[in-house]
N, C-alpha and C positions, 0 to 999 in steps of 0.2 A: 123368863126373866126380864124381858122387855116390856111386858104388859104393864108393869108399873111406871114406864117412863112414856110419856106422851111424845112421840117422835113422828117426824115426817121426813121421809127420805126423799131428796131431791137431786135429780140426776143431771149430770152435763155429759152429754154423749159427745166424745172427741172422734176426730177422723180416725180410722184404722191405722195402726202403725205395726211394722213388724215386731214380733215377739209379745205384743199385747194380747192376753187371753181371748179368744173368740174374735180377734181384730177390733175389739173396742176395750179401753180402760176407762170406766166411767169415775169421774170425780163426784163422790157422794158428801151431801152436807145432811146433818141432822139437826132439828130444832130442839133444843134443850129448854126445859121449864126454868124459869127462874125460881129463886129460893135463898135461903140462909145457910152458911157453911163455916166450920172451923178453919181457918186457913192458918198454915204453918205446924209448928210442931209442940207438943206437950212434953215435959220432962221425961214422962216413962218411955217415949219413943226414942230417946238419946240422939235427938237431931242435932244439926250444926247451929252454930250461934246465928247465922244469917236467917234462920227460921224461926225465930222468937222475936217478941212475945207472939203466941198464937191469939188470933182475934176472929170475932164473928164477922163476916162480910155478906152483904146483901148483892146479889147478881140477878139482874134482869134476864128473862128469856134472851137467847141468841142462837145462831146458827154456826156450827163448826164442822169442819171437814173431818169425815171419819177417819181418813188416813193422812199419813204425811205426803206432801206434794210430791208426786212420781215424776220420774225424769221425762216421760212422755208429755206431761202438761207443761213442765219447764220449757221443754224444747219447742213447744208450740208457740211460744211467746218471745222466747229468747234466743233460741237458733243455736247456741254454743252450750256444750254440757260441761261443767265444771267438776263432774263427778269422778272419783277415783274408781269407784265400781260401776261398771255400766250396764244398763238394763232398762227397758221402758217402765217395768213395774217396780224397779227398785226406787228408793227415795232420792231425790236429787240431793246432793251433799257438797261440800266445798265452796258452800254460801256463805258470804259475810252478811251482816244485817243489812247492809247497804244494797247488796245484790237482791236480797228480798223485797226491799223496798222498791227497787227498779221493776221488778216482775209485778208487784202488786199495782204499780202505776200503770203499767201496761195492760194488765187485766182489767183495771178500773176504766180505760180508754174504750172498751168494749159496748159500754151502754147497754148492759143487759138487764138492768133494774135492780142491781144490788151495788154495793161499796164494800169492796174487799179490804181486809187489813190483817195484821198479825193480832192474835189474842193477848188480852192483857194477861198478866201473871195471874190475876184473880180468876179470870175466865178460864184459863188453862187448867188451874188446879181444881176448879169446881168442876170442870169436863173430866179431868183424870180421876178424882175421887168418886164420881158418879154416885153421890149419897152416901158413902163411906165415911168413916171416922176411925181409920186405922192407919198405920204406917204405909201399907200398901192397899192398891183398890179390891184386893181380894182378901186381906185379912193382915194379921200381925206378922206373919213371917214370908220371906220370899220363898217362891215355889221352886227355887233351884236355879242355878246360874243360866241354864239354857233358855228357862222361860222367861227370865229377867232380860236378858240380852236380846233374846229373839233373833238368834243369829245361827249361821252354820258356816263353818270353815274359816271363821275369822274375817267375815265380810258383813255388809248389809244384807238384808233379805227383801222380798216383796214387801210392799207396804200393806199387804193384806196377810201378813204372816201372824200368827198367833190367835188367841181367844181375846175376842171384844169385851169391853168392860160393861156394866149395866146401862150405859147410855149407848153402847154400839160403837164404841170409838176403839180403834186398833193402834197398839204401839205407843200408847201414852209412856209406857215405862220402858221402852227399848227401841233398838234400831238406830235412830240418831236423835241428837239433842235438837231441841226446837226453839227457836228465837221467839221471843216475847216483845211486846211493844214498849215495856216499861224502861226507864232508867233504873240501874242497879242501885239498891241502897243496902247497906250492910246488915241492917235488921228492919223489924217491922215497926219502930218505935214511930209513932205519928203518921202512920200509914193510912190511906183512905179506908174507909169502911163500906165502899162500894166497890163496882168491879172496874172503875176508871183506871188506866194506865198511870202509873206512879211517875212524876217528872220532877226534876231537879231545877236548880237555879243555873246550872253551869254543866257543861258537857260531861257527862259521866258514862261509865261503860254500860253495855247492854247486858242482858241477862237470857240464859238459855234454862230450859226445864227438860225433865224425863232423862232417862237412862240412854245409854248408847252402846252400839255393838261391842265396844272394847272396853267398858266400864264394868266395875265390880257390881254385883248385885245390891249392897247397899245404897249405891247411885239411882236405883230405880224407884226409890220411895216417892210418894206423891208431893211432898214437901220440898224435896230436894232441888237446889237452885245454884247457880254459879254466875259470876260475871265475866264477860269476855269484852275485849275491844270490839268495837262495831266494825273494824277491818278483818278481825280474826276469820280466816278459813280453816277447814279442817275436814277430813272424811267423816267427822263425827257430827257435824253441823247441818241440819236441814230445818224445815219448818212446815207448819200447816196453817190453813186460813181459816179466818171466820167471816162472815158476810151479813150484811144489813141491807133490807129493802130500802131503796133510795126515799121512798115516802116516809121512812122513819128516821131519816138522818137529818132532815130540815134541808137538804141540798136540792137545788133545781137542777132538772135533766135539760141539758141545752135544746132548744127549738131548732129544728130544721126546716127549711122552706126554700121557694124561689128567690 
């Protein structure tokens, strides 16, 4: 399945934490190839009005985290855990857009050669679809409530739960909603044809993508999207990261010396 995807798995080995499998919970990034895809819904899929009109979008290659950000990684940089359901390998949740950005700011201060950010909506949907053009990454129909929610007992589950899509990404259609970098617009009229985040002229709501542990299966569709206040927090809200090598951003790394 993965032979048709040119991927490079890059590992960030974290310090050992109690409850992490084998004492290490790696944060993995996969390098996705660029390409064209159909973003949004077509009439046959009976999508929501904010998923239209569908359009072809060009996405440059980028690196994205294979899982949602786990609590062990959040705690490494933030210290306090806002999550309702606690566990090192569970996704951090209860995070607002602004809390995610504070975490990313701290991560970017490590100067590890990458610039981290939230994915744009186009990057997120491209990653979720993984080359498919159907309502779900695996086909026309949901595989059942348990698969879509990827949950057990009415809670979140490990960020490694479930079956990866054809890009090797887990939980794109379940566990927690994932914040994106865009401002929310009620449809795709005049939306950009590349993967850049869409921005408005005034303060607009943020947007989350993907299903969540308490949502119905139809909310697991690749095109599903919903607006949220950037201050909104809930056990449904989490995120994953994208990253870009510093040399590809045009940014200069601060020089150090005596």
